[in-house]
N, CA, C and O atoms as CSV, one atom per row, in Angstrom:
chain,resi,resn,atom,element,x,y,z
A,1,MET,N,N,0.833,-1.199,0.000
A,1,MET,CA,C,0.000,0.000,0.000
A,1,MET,C,C,0.876,1.261,0.000
A,1,MET,O,O,0.653,2.199,-0.766
A,2,LYS,N,N,1.880,1.246,0.889
A,2,LYS,CA,C,2.756,2.411,0.962
A,2,LYS,C,C,3.586,2.557,-0.318
A,2,LYS,O,O,3.856,3.670,-0.769
A,3,ALA,N,N,3.988,1.417,-0.897
A,3,ALA,CA,C,4.757,1.460,-2.146
A,3,ALA,C,C,3.911,2.041,-3.276
A,3,ALA,O,O,4.416,2.805,-4.099
A,4,GLN,N,N,2.627,1.683,-3.321
A,4,GLN,CA,C,1.747,2.243,-4.353
A,4,GLN,C,C,1.580,3.748,-4.167
A,4,GLN,O,O,1.549,4.504,-5.137
A,5,LEU,N,N,1.473,4.172,-2.908
A,5,LEU,CA,C,1.327,5.602,-2.622
A,5,LEU,C,C,2.589,6.361,-3.036
A,5,LEU,O,O,2.512,7.443,-3.618
A,6,ASN,N,N,3.754,5.778,-2.729
A,6,ASN,CA,C,5.013,6.417,-3.125
A,6,ASN,C,C,5.133,6.498,-4.643
A,6,ASN,O,O,5.614,7.496,-5.178
A,7,LEU,N,N,4.694,5.445,-5.337
A,7,LEU,CA,C,4.743,5.435,-6.797
A,7,LEU,C,C,3.834,6.517,-7.372
A,7,LEU,O,O,4.198,7.197,-8.332
A,8,LYS,N,N,2.643,6.672,-6.777
A,8,LYS,CA,C,1.707,7.691,-7.254
A,8,LYS,C,C,2.277,9.093,-7.034
A,8,LYS,O,O,2.150,9.961,-7.897
A,9,ILE,N,N,2.900,9.310,-5.886
A,9,ILE,CA,C,3.497,10.620,-5.603
A,9,ILE,C,C,4.638,10.889,-6.576
A,9,ILE,O,O,4.779,12.005,-7.077
A,10,ARG,N,N,5.448,9.879,-6.843
A,10,ARG,CA,C,6.576,10.043,-7.759
A,10,ARG,C,C,6.085,10.355,-9.173
A,10,ARG,O,O,6.694,11.161,-9.876
A,11,GLN,N,N,4.996,9.724,-9.590
A,11,GLN,CA,C,4.451,9.990,-10.923
A,11,GLN,C,C,3.894,11.404,-11.019
A,11,GLN,O,O,3.977,12.036,-12.072
A,12,GLN,N,N,3.325,11.903,-9.922
A,12,GLN,CA,C,2.796,13.263,-9.943
A,12,GLN,C,C,3.917,14.293,-9.988
A,12,GLN,O,O,3.748,15.366,-10.568
A,13,GLN,N,N,5.050,13.982,-9.388
A,13,GLN,CA,C,6.157,14.929,-9.365
A,13,GLN,C,C,6.894,14.979,-10.698
A,13,GLN,O,O,7.547,15.974,-11.012
A,14,ARG,N,N,6.792,13.920,-11.471
A,14,ARG,CA,C,7.489,13.883,-12.755
A,14,ARG,C,C,6.806,14.837,-13.741
A,14,ARG,O,O,5.592,14.749,-13.928
A,15,PRO,N,N,7.553,15.745,-14.373
A,15,PRO,CA,C,6.927,16.665,-15.331
A,15,PRO,C,C,6.464,15.922,-16.581
A,15,PRO,O,O,7.001,14.876,-16.944
A,16,SER,N,N,5.472,16.485,-17.214
A,16,SER,CA,C,4.942,15.837,-18.407
A,16,SER,C,C,5.921,15.967,-19.567
A,16,SER,O,O,6.819,16.808,-19.541
A,17,GLU,N,N,5.743,15.131,-20.579
A,17,GLU,CA,C,6.642,15.161,-21.737
A,17,GLU,C,C,6.513,16.469,-22.505
A,17,GLU,O,O,7.493,16.973,-23.055
A,18,TYR,N,N,5.306,17.015,-22.542
A,18,TYR,CA,C,5.119,18.276,-23.255
A,18,TYR,C,C,5.877,19.400,-22.566
A,18,TYR,O,O,6.464,20.259,-23.224
A,19,LEU,N,N,5.862,19.389,-21.241
A,19,LEU,CA,C,6.559,20.429,-20.489
A,19,LEU,C,C,8.057,20.347,-20.730
A,19,LEU,O,O,8.708,21.364,-20.972
A,20,THR,N,N,8.605,19.142,-20.666
A,20,THR,CA,C,10.050,19.008,-20.877
A,20,THR,C,C,10.415,19.357,-22.321
A,20,THR,O,O,11.470,19.943,-22.566
A,21,ALA,N,N,9.557,19.002,-23.276
A,21,ALA,CA,C,9.824,19.364,-24.672
A,21,ALA,C,C,9.791,20.883,-24.831
A,21,ALA,O,O,10.605,21.453,-25.557
A,22,GLY,N,N,8.849,21.533,-24.153
A,22,GLY,CA,C,8.782,22.991,-24.202
A,22,GLY,C,C,10.004,23.639,-23.596
A,22,GLY,O,O,10.501,24.644,-24.106
A,23,LEU,N,N,10.494,23.064,-22.501
A,23,LEU,CA,C,11.694,23.608,-21.866
A,23,LEU,C,C,12.907,23.433,-22.769
A,23,LEU,O,O,13.734,24.336,-22.894
A,24,TRP,N,N,13.007,22.261,-23.399
A,24,TRP,CA,C,14.107,22.033,-24.342
A,24,TRP,C,C,14.035,23.045,-25.479
A,24,TRP,O,O,15.051,23.612,-25.882
A,25,PHE,N,N,12.823,23.267,-25.994
A,25,PHE,CA,C,12.638,24.190,-27.112
A,25,PHE,C,C,13.044,25.604,-26.715
A,25,PHE,O,O,13.738,26.289,-27.466
A,26,SER,N,N,12.606,26.045,-25.525
A,26,SER,CA,C,12.944,27.403,-25.090
A,26,SER,C,C,14.441,27.537,-24.841
A,26,SER,O,O,15.024,28.584,-25.122
A,27,ASP,N,N,15.068,26.482,-24.314
A,27,ASP,CA,C,16.521,26.523,-24.113
A,27,ASP,C,C,17.251,26.650,-25.447
A,27,ASP,O,O,18.203,27.420,-25.569
A,28,ILE,N,N,16.802,25.893,-26.441
A,28,ILE,CA,C,17.455,25.949,-27.755
A,28,ILE,C,C,17.285,27.332,-28.374
A,28,ILE,O,O,18.232,27.879,-28.939
A,29,ILE,N,N,16.081,27.902,-28.271
A,29,ILE,CA,C,15.841,29.244,-28.806
A,29,ILE,C,C,16.735,30.262,-28.095
A,29,ILE,O,O,17.312,31.146,-28.728
A,30,PHE,N,N,16.839,30.122,-26.758
A,30,PHE,CA,C,17.677,31.049,-25.987
A,30,PHE,C,C,19.138,30.964,-26.424
A,30,PHE,O,O,19.806,31.986,-26.582
A,31,ILE,N,N,19.627,29.742,-26.617
A,31,ILE,CA,C,21.020,29.551,-27.043
A,31,ILE,C,C,21.236,30.149,-28.433
A,31,ILE,O,O,22.252,30.797,-28.684
A,32,LEU,N,N,20.278,29.930,-29.331
A,32,LEU,CA,C,20.417,30.480,-30.682
A,32,LEU,C,C,20.426,32.002,-30.665
A,32,LEU,O,O,21.219,32.625,-31.371
A,33,ILE,N,N,19.547,32.608,-29.861
A,33,ILE,CA,C,19.474,34.071,-29.809
A,33,ILE,C,C,20.754,34.646,-29.219
A,33,ILE,O,O,21.289,35.623,-29.743
A,34,THR,N,N,21.253,34.052,-28.132
A,34,THR,CA,C,22.480,34.574,-27.527
A,34,THR,C,C,23.660,34.405,-28.478
A,34,THR,O,O,24.549,35.254,-28.528
A,35,ASN,N,N,23.667,33.316,-29.226
A,35,ASN,CA,C,24.741,33.119,-30.201
A,35,ASN,C,C,24.669,34.177,-31.303
A,35,ASN,O,O,25.699,34.702,-31.727
A,36,GLU,N,N,23.466,34.489,-31.763
A,36,GLU,CA,C,23.310,35.526,-32.788
A,36,GLU,C,C,23.763,36.881,-32.256
A,36,GLU,O,O,24.411,37.640,-32.977
A,37,ILE,N,N,23.431,37.192,-31.006
A,37,ILE,CA,C,23.843,38.467,-30.416
A,37,ILE,C,C,25.363,38.533,-30.315
A,37,ILE,O,O,25.964,39.573,-30.582
A,38,ARG,N,N,25.983,37.415,-29.926
A,38,ARG,CA,C,27.444,37.376,-29.815
A,38,ARG,C,C,28.094,37.612,-31.182
A,38,ARG,O,O,29.071,38.353,-31.293
A,39,LEU,N,N,27.546,36.976,-32.218
A,39,LEU,CA,C,28.084,37.175,-33.566
A,39,LEU,C,C,27.881,38.610,-34.043
A,39,LEU,O,O,28.743,39.171,-34.719
A,40,LEU,N,N,26.745,39.201,-33.692
A,40,LEU,CA,C,26.477,40.590,-34.075
A,40,LEU,C,C,27.474,41.534,-33.412
A,40,LEU,O,O,27.959,42.470,-34.048
A,41,ILE,N,N,27.782,41.296,-32.137
A,41,ILE,CA,C,28.750,42.140,-31.435
A,41,ILE,C,C,30.129,42.009,-32.074
A,41,ILE,O,O,30.826,43.006,-32.257
A,42,LEU,N,N,30.524,40.783,-32.413
A,42,LEU,CA,C,31.816,40.594,-33.084
A,42,LEU,C,C,31.853,41.324,-34.426
A,42,LEU,O,O,32.864,41.926,-34.788
A,43,TYR,N,N,30.745,41.263,-35.155
A,43,TYR,CA,C,30.661,41.931,-36.456
A,43,TYR,C,C,30.776,43.447,-36.297
A,43,TYR,O,O,31.473,44.106,-37.069
A,44,LEU,N,N,30.089,43.996,-35.291
A,44,LEU,CA,C,30.148,45.436,-35.063
A,44,LEU,C,C,31.542,45.873,-34.635
A,44,LEU,O,O,32.009,46.941,-35.032
A,45,LYS,N,N,32.208,45.055,-33.827
A,45,LYS,CA,C,33.584,45.375,-33.435
A,45,LYS,C,C,34.503,45.382,-34.648
A,45,LYS,O,O,35.386,46.232,-34.762
A,46,ARG,N,N,34.293,44.433,-35.550
A,46,ARG,CA,C,35.119,44.373,-36.759
A,46,ARG,C,C,34.877,45.601,-37.636
A,46,ARG,O,O,35.826,46.159,-38.187
A,47,ILE,N,N,33.631,46.025,-37.771
A,47,ILE,CA,C,33.318,47.214,-38.569
A,47,ILE,C,C,33.940,48.453,-37.929
A,47,ILE,O,O,34.485,49.308,-38.627
A,48,ARG,N,N,33.858,48.550,-36.599
A,48,ARG,CA,C,34.446,49.692,-35.903
A,48,ARG,C,C,35.962,49.726,-36.107
A,48,ARG,O,O,36.548,50.785,-36.329
A,49,HIS,N,N,36.572,48.570,-36.028
A,49,HIS,CA,C,38.020,48.468,-36.248
A,49,HIS,C,C,38.381,48.924,-37.667
A,49,HIS,O,O,39.357,49.649,-37.860
A,50,MET,N,N,37.600,48.501,-38.645
A,50,MET,CA,C,37.865,48.896,-40.025
A,50,MET,C,C,37.644,50.397,-40.209
A,50,MET,O,O,38.371,51.052,-40.955
A,51,TYR,N,N,36.631,50.938,-39.520
A,51,TYR,CA,C,36.332,52.369,-39.632
A,51,TYR,C,C,37.467,53.206,-39.049
A,51,TYR,O,O,37.888,54.195,-39.649
A,52,TYR,N,N,37.958,52.805,-37.878
A,52,TYR,CA,C,39.033,53.566,-37.239
A,52,TYR,C,C,40.344,53.480,-38.014
A,52,TYR,O,O,41.156,54.404,-37.958
A,53,ASN,N,N,40.554,52.407,-38.721
A,53,ASN,CA,C,41.783,52.265,-39.502
A,53,ASN,C,C,41.605,52.701,-40.956
A,53,ASN,O,O,42.445,52.410,-41.807
A,54,ASN,N,N,40.507,53.399,-41.230
A,54,ASN,CA,C,40.214,53.925,-42.570
A,54,ASN,C,C,40.212,52.838,-43.635
A,54,ASN,O,O,40.634,53.063,-44.769
A,55,LEU,N,N,39.740,51.673,-43.262
A,55,LEU,CA,C,39.624,50.592,-44.237
A,55,LEU,C,C,38.226,50.520,-44.834
A,55,LEU,O,O,37.992,49.801,-45.805
A,56,LEU,N,N,37.308,51.265,-44.251
A,56,LEU,CA,C,35.919,51.185,-44.697
A,56,LEU,C,C,35.600,52.395,-45.561
A,56,LEU,O,O,34.476,52.529,-46.045
């Protein structure tokens, strides 16, 4: 009886598959956005460097 109760509690605590898929999706989107921002900053630094050295 107690084992069944523990199993039921454990099943309730486990997040649903949709929730974990949503979390994975949001994490991937976050990583992609931060990567794009990092690349944009590098690009702007390169343009600034070219501008200051009269290469642009």
